A tleap script that builds the chain and sets N, CA, C and O, in Angstrom:
source leaprc.protein.ff14SB
mol = sequence {
  NMET LYS PHE HIE GLY LEU PRO PHE VAL SER
  THR HIE ASN VAL VAL TYR VAL VAL ILE ILE
  LEU GLY ALA ILE GLY PHE TYR PHE LEU SER
  LYS GLY ILE SER GLN LEU GLY LYS GLU SER
  GLN VAL GLU VAL GLY ARG THR ASN VAL ILE
  TYR SER VAL ILE LEU LEU LEU MET ASP ALA
  ALA ILE PHE TYR PHE TYR TYR CLEU
}
set mol.1.N position { 95.531 -91.956 -197.962 }
set mol.1.CA position { 95.444 -90.593 -197.448 }
set mol.1.C position { 95.941 -89.674 -198.562 }
set mol.1.O position { 96.997 -89.861 -199.167 }
set mol.2.N position { 95.106 -88.681 -198.781 }
set mol.2.CA position { 95.398 -87.691 -199.808 }
set mol.2.C position { 96.070 -86.533 -199.240 }
set mol.2.O position { 95.752 -86.121 -198.124 }
set mol.3.N position { 96.998 -85.969 -199.953 }
set mol.3.CA position { 97.735 -84.769 -199.492 }
set mol.3.C position { 96.997 -83.520 -199.870 }
set mol.3.O position { 96.718 -83.268 -201.042 }
set mol.4.N position { 96.685 -82.746 -198.869 }
set mol.4.CA position { 95.867 -81.511 -199.126 }
set mol.4.C position { 96.698 -80.247 -199.019 }
set mol.4.O position { 96.420 -79.301 -199.756 }
set mol.5.N position { 97.657 -80.167 -198.188 }
set mol.5.CA position { 98.375 -78.873 -198.006 }
set mol.5.C position { 99.689 -79.070 -197.331 }
set mol.5.O position { 100.217 -80.175 -197.211 }
set mol.6.N position { 100.224 -77.883 -196.870 }
set mol.6.CA position { 101.554 -77.860 -196.243 }
set mol.6.C position { 102.569 -78.711 -196.977 }
set mol.6.O position { 102.995 -79.741 -196.453 }
set mol.7.N position { 102.961 -78.321 -198.150 }
set mol.7.CA position { 103.898 -79.047 -198.998 }
set mol.7.C position { 105.231 -79.131 -198.429 }
set mol.7.O position { 105.969 -80.041 -198.806 }
set mol.8.N position { 105.642 -78.255 -197.531 }
set mol.8.CA position { 106.962 -78.298 -197.007 }
set mol.8.C position { 107.074 -79.173 -195.767 }
set mol.8.O position { 108.162 -79.287 -195.204 }
set mol.9.N position { 106.025 -79.772 -195.339 }
set mol.9.CA position { 106.054 -80.547 -194.106 }
set mol.9.C position { 105.633 -81.893 -194.327 }
set mol.9.O position { 104.575 -82.082 -194.927 }
set mol.10.N position { 106.379 -82.937 -193.887 }
set mol.10.CA position { 106.161 -84.364 -194.025 }
set mol.10.C position { 105.108 -84.715 -193.040 }
set mol.10.O position { 104.779 -83.942 -192.140 }
set mol.11.N position { 104.563 -85.931 -193.225 }
set mol.11.CA position { 103.465 -86.456 -192.462 }
set mol.11.C position { 103.775 -86.504 -190.995 }
set mol.11.O position { 102.935 -86.124 -190.179 }
set mol.12.N position { 104.990 -86.971 -190.617 }
set mol.12.CA position { 105.349 -87.084 -189.281 }
set mol.12.C position { 105.535 -85.732 -188.581 }
set mol.12.O position { 105.266 -85.582 -187.390 }
set mol.13.N position { 106.032 -84.698 -189.412 }
set mol.13.CA position { 106.173 -83.387 -188.812 }
set mol.13.C position { 104.937 -82.681 -188.562 }
set mol.13.O position { 104.858 -81.848 -187.659 }
set mol.14.N position { 103.876 -83.001 -189.391 }
set mol.14.CA position { 102.461 -82.450 -189.150 }
set mol.14.C position { 101.945 -82.926 -187.820 }
set mol.14.O position { 101.301 -82.172 -187.090 }
set mol.15.N position { 102.223 -84.173 -187.500 }
set mol.15.CA position { 101.720 -84.665 -186.202 }
set mol.15.C position { 102.391 -83.915 -185.022 }
set mol.15.O position { 101.736 -83.637 -184.018 }
set mol.16.N position { 103.690 -83.594 -185.148 }
set mol.16.CA position { 104.406 -82.832 -184.130 }
set mol.16.C position { 103.840 -81.367 -184.055 }
set mol.16.O position { 103.636 -80.820 -182.971 }
set mol.17.N position { 103.592 -80.749 -185.289 }
set mol.17.CA position { 103.037 -79.445 -185.245 }
set mol.17.C position { 101.671 -79.384 -184.621 }
set mol.17.O position { 101.350 -78.439 -183.900 }
set mol.18.N position { 100.873 -80.372 -184.892 }
set mol.18.CA position { 99.462 -80.394 -184.240 }
set mol.18.C position { 99.641 -80.451 -182.794 }
set mol.18.O position { 99.095 -79.621 -182.067 }
set mol.19.N position { 100.455 -81.485 -182.289 }
set mol.19.CA position { 100.632 -81.696 -180.852 }
set mol.19.C position { 101.142 -80.452 -180.182 }
set mol.19.O position { 100.625 -80.049 -179.140 }
set mol.20.N position { 102.179 -79.818 -180.780 }
set mol.20.CA position { 102.774 -78.511 -180.186 }
set mol.20.C position { 101.797 -77.419 -180.184 }
set mol.20.O position { 101.712 -76.710 -179.181 }
set mol.21.N position { 101.008 -77.197 -181.264 }
set mol.21.CA position { 100.032 -76.103 -181.278 }
set mol.21.C position { 98.977 -76.478 -180.241 }
set mol.21.O position { 98.589 -75.582 -179.492 }
set mol.22.N position { 98.504 -77.626 -180.124 }
set mol.22.CA position { 97.482 -77.965 -179.156 }
set mol.22.C position { 97.998 -77.808 -177.706 }
set mol.22.O position { 97.242 -77.431 -176.810 }
set mol.23.N position { 99.280 -78.101 -177.494 }
set mol.23.CA position { 99.785 -77.994 -176.105 }
set mol.23.C position { 99.848 -76.460 -175.705 }
set mol.23.O position { 99.489 -76.035 -174.607 }
set mol.24.N position { 100.352 -75.687 -176.738 }
set mol.24.CA position { 100.458 -74.186 -176.496 }
set mol.24.C position { 99.073 -73.704 -176.295 }
set mol.24.O position { 98.853 -72.934 -175.359 }
set mol.25.N position { 98.120 -74.081 -177.079 }
set mol.25.CA position { 96.777 -73.651 -176.954 }
set mol.25.C position { 96.099 -73.934 -175.597 }
set mol.25.O position { 95.403 -73.097 -175.021 }
set mol.26.N position { 96.342 -75.126 -175.146 }
set mol.26.CA position { 95.742 -75.538 -173.871 }
set mol.26.C position { 96.493 -74.850 -172.701 }
set mol.26.O position { 95.903 -74.575 -171.657 }
set mol.27.N position { 97.820 -74.575 -172.897 }
set mol.27.CA position { 98.534 -73.881 -171.795 }
set mol.27.C position { 97.999 -72.507 -171.661 }
set mol.27.O position { 97.728 -72.094 -170.534 }
set mol.28.N position { 97.807 -71.703 -172.781 }
set mol.28.CA position { 97.385 -70.355 -172.661 }
set mol.28.C position { 95.865 -70.325 -172.283 }
set mol.28.O position { 95.406 -69.342 -171.701 }
set mol.29.N position { 95.095 -71.384 -172.608 }
set mol.29.CA position { 93.734 -71.400 -172.158 }
set mol.29.C position { 93.649 -71.520 -170.662 }
set mol.29.O position { 92.904 -70.784 -170.015 }
set mol.30.N position { 94.448 -72.491 -170.076 }
set mol.30.CA position { 94.417 -72.633 -168.687 }
set mol.30.C position { 94.998 -71.344 -167.912 }
set mol.30.O position { 94.522 -70.940 -166.851 }
set mol.31.N position { 96.005 -70.797 -168.529 }
set mol.31.CA position { 96.646 -69.534 -167.916 }
set mol.31.C position { 95.650 -68.415 -167.958 }
set mol.31.O position { 95.569 -67.628 -167.015 }
set mol.32.N position { 94.849 -68.313 -169.078 }
set mol.32.CA position { 93.892 -67.264 -169.200 }
set mol.32.C position { 92.724 -67.405 -168.278 }
set mol.32.O position { 92.208 -66.427 -167.737 }
set mol.33.N position { 92.287 -68.706 -168.095 }
set mol.33.CA position { 91.226 -68.924 -167.213 }
set mol.33.C position { 91.583 -68.642 -165.725 }
set mol.33.O position { 90.750 -68.168 -164.952 }
set mol.34.N position { 92.824 -68.944 -165.365 }
set mol.34.CA position { 93.316 -68.634 -163.996 }
set mol.34.C position { 93.468 -67.162 -163.796 }
set mol.34.O position { 93.297 -66.688 -162.674 }
set mol.35.N position { 93.783 -66.401 -164.831 }
set mol.35.CA position { 93.896 -64.992 -164.803 }
set mol.35.C position { 92.600 -64.279 -164.684 }
set mol.35.O position { 92.554 -63.188 -164.114 }
set mol.36.N position { 91.470 -64.876 -165.227 }
set mol.36.CA position { 90.186 -64.316 -165.153 }
set mol.36.C position { 89.613 -64.182 -163.756 }
set mol.36.O position { 88.734 -63.360 -163.496 }
set mol.37.N position { 90.143 -65.026 -162.849 }
set mol.37.CA position { 89.764 -64.961 -161.453 }
set mol.37.C position { 90.419 -63.813 -160.689 }
set mol.37.O position { 89.954 -63.427 -159.617 }
set mol.38.N position { 91.542 -63.249 -161.268 }
set mol.38.CA position { 92.209 -62.081 -160.579 }
set mol.38.C position { 91.702 -60.808 -161.148 }
set mol.38.O position { 91.683 -60.655 -162.369 }
set mol.39.N position { 91.281 -59.862 -160.314 }
set mol.39.CA position { 90.615 -58.697 -160.750 }
set mol.39.C position { 91.672 -57.863 -161.601 }
set mol.39.O position { 91.288 -57.275 -162.612 }
set mol.40.N position { 92.876 -57.815 -161.234 }
set mol.40.CA position { 93.884 -56.902 -161.920 }
set mol.40.C position { 94.290 -57.514 -163.274 }
set mol.40.O position { 94.874 -56.790 -164.080 }
set mol.41.N position { 94.027 -58.771 -163.574 }
set mol.41.CA position { 94.535 -59.432 -164.776 }
set mol.41.C position { 93.358 -59.933 -165.614 }
set mol.41.O position { 93.564 -60.843 -166.417 }
set mol.42.N position { 92.228 -59.442 -165.493 }
set mol.42.CA position { 90.991 -59.828 -166.288 }
set mol.42.C position { 91.215 -59.754 -167.708 }
set mol.42.O position { 91.011 -60.713 -168.451 }
set mol.43.N position { 91.692 -58.470 -168.154 }
set mol.43.CA position { 91.793 -58.307 -169.613 }
set mol.43.C position { 92.903 -59.056 -170.240 }
set mol.43.O position { 92.802 -59.450 -171.401 }
set mol.44.N position { 93.982 -59.274 -169.509 }
set mol.44.CA position { 95.099 -60.148 -170.025 }
set mol.44.C position { 94.529 -61.600 -170.117 }
set mol.44.O position { 94.759 -62.309 -171.097 }
set mol.45.N position { 93.783 -62.008 -169.063 }
set mol.45.CA position { 93.200 -63.327 -169.106 }
set mol.45.C position { 92.261 -63.538 -170.277 }
set mol.45.O position { 92.323 -64.546 -170.981 }
set mol.46.N position { 91.362 -62.526 -170.471 }
set mol.46.CA position { 90.416 -62.614 -171.595 }
set mol.46.C position { 91.210 -62.730 -172.997 }
set mol.46.O position { 90.877 -63.505 -173.894 }
set mol.47.N position { 92.226 -61.914 -173.049 }
set mol.47.CA position { 93.029 -61.979 -174.280 }
set mol.47.C position { 93.680 -63.394 -174.577 }
set mol.47.O position { 93.718 -63.908 -175.695 }
set mol.48.N position { 94.199 -63.964 -173.380 }
set mol.48.CA position { 94.784 -65.243 -173.518 }
set mol.48.C position { 93.700 -66.296 -173.891 }
set mol.48.O position { 93.967 -67.202 -174.680 }
set mol.49.N position { 92.570 -66.179 -173.359 }
set mol.49.CA position { 91.562 -67.152 -173.708 }
set mol.49.C position { 91.116 -67.026 -175.160 }
set mol.49.O position { 90.915 -68.041 -175.826 }
set mol.50.N position { 90.955 -65.803 -175.666 }
set mol.50.CA position { 90.548 -65.599 -177.065 }
set mol.50.C position { 91.655 -66.110 -178.028 }
set mol.50.O position { 91.367 -66.764 -179.030 }
set mol.51.N position { 92.926 -65.792 -177.692 }
set mol.51.CA position { 93.962 -66.288 -178.571 }
set mol.51.C position { 94.173 -67.766 -178.526 }
set mol.51.O position { 94.554 -68.352 -179.539 }
set mol.52.N position { 93.944 -68.407 -177.396 }
set mol.52.CA position { 94.119 -69.769 -177.279 }
set mol.52.C position { 92.958 -70.541 -178.037 }
set mol.52.O position { 93.202 -71.594 -178.625 }
set mol.53.N position { 91.753 -70.016 -178.007 }
set mol.53.CA position { 90.698 -70.560 -178.747 }
set mol.53.C position { 90.961 -70.443 -180.196 }
set mol.53.O position { 90.652 -71.378 -180.935 }
set mol.54.N position { 91.520 -69.343 -180.672 }
set mol.54.CA position { 91.793 -69.225 -182.110 }
set mol.54.C position { 92.914 -70.166 -182.481 }
set mol.54.O position { 92.872 -70.764 -183.556 }
set mol.55.N position { 93.931 -70.323 -181.620 }
set mol.55.CA position { 95.003 -71.327 -181.896 }
set mol.55.C position { 94.526 -72.767 -181.983 }
set mol.55.O position { 94.974 -73.536 -182.833 }
set mol.56.N position { 93.547 -73.142 -181.029 }
set mol.56.CA position { 93.010 -74.511 -181.003 }
set mol.56.C position { 92.206 -74.670 -182.257 }
set mol.56.O position { 92.257 -75.750 -182.845 }
set mol.57.N position { 91.445 -73.660 -182.733 }
set mol.57.CA position { 90.710 -73.765 -184.015 }
set mol.57.C position { 91.622 -74.004 -185.195 }
set mol.57.O position { 91.371 -74.833 -186.070 }
set mol.58.N position { 92.701 -73.229 -185.173 }
set mol.58.CA position { 93.718 -73.476 -186.246 }
set mol.58.C position { 94.314 -74.837 -186.242 }
set mol.58.O position { 94.573 -75.436 -187.286 }
set mol.59.N position { 94.543 -75.349 -184.973 }
set mol.59.CA position { 95.117 -76.687 -184.812 }
set mol.59.C position { 94.090 -77.709 -185.278 }
set mol.59.O position { 94.494 -78.735 -185.824 }
set mol.60.N position { 92.836 -77.504 -185.105 }
set mol.60.CA position { 91.765 -78.489 -185.566 }
set mol.60.C position { 91.620 -78.269 -187.123 }
set mol.60.O position { 91.317 -79.239 -187.816 }
set mol.61.N position { 91.808 -77.133 -187.652 }
set mol.61.CA position { 91.672 -76.989 -189.123 }
set mol.61.C position { 92.895 -77.723 -189.759 }
set mol.61.O position { 92.719 -78.433 -190.748 }
set mol.62.N position { 94.053 -77.572 -189.241 }
set mol.62.CA position { 95.231 -78.292 -189.796 }
set mol.62.C position { 94.979 -79.792 -189.758 }
set mol.62.O position { 95.260 -80.474 -190.743 }
set mol.63.N position { 94.496 -80.295 -188.731 }
set mol.63.CA position { 94.190 -81.702 -188.640 }
set mol.63.C position { 93.153 -82.093 -189.667 }
set mol.63.O position { 93.308 -83.066 -190.405 }
set mol.64.N position { 92.105 -81.318 -189.692 }
set mol.64.CA position { 90.968 -81.674 -190.653 }
set mol.64.C position { 91.469 -81.696 -192.059 }
set mol.64.O position { 91.255 -82.668 -192.784 }
set mol.65.N position { 92.159 -80.604 -192.476 }
set mol.65.CA position { 92.503 -80.441 -193.921 }
set mol.65.C position { 93.653 -81.433 -194.210 }
set mol.65.O position { 93.812 -81.812 -195.370 }
set mol.66.N position { 94.402 -81.843 -193.300 }
set mol.66.CA position { 95.559 -82.774 -193.641 }
set mol.66.C position { 95.205 -84.191 -193.631 }
set mol.66.O position { 95.556 -84.946 -194.538 }
set mol.67.N position { 94.475 -84.591 -192.562 }
set mol.67.CA position { 94.129 -85.969 -192.441 }
set mol.67.C position { 92.799 -86.453 -192.913 }
set mol.67.O position { 92.636 -87.641 -193.190 }
set mol.68.N position { 91.798 -85.530 -193.017 }
set mol.68.CA position { 90.528 -86.017 -193.523 }
set mol.68.C position { 90.174 -85.629 -194.915 }
set mol.68.O position { 89.112 -86.006 -195.410 }
savepdb mol mol.pdb
quit
């Protein structure tokens, strides 16, 4: 395995970072989807969905550049 980035984080800590970011991303994605159904919270739900997708993409990028 070749080291690509994140010089201040060890291999085991990167696994924890990926898991935590993924969990936060899925939490806000589910929260945003549930808020999209409520008429008064549509904009907040849309923002949660957009930010969670960005967070999950960042999570995938960390996994890709670190492990592949």
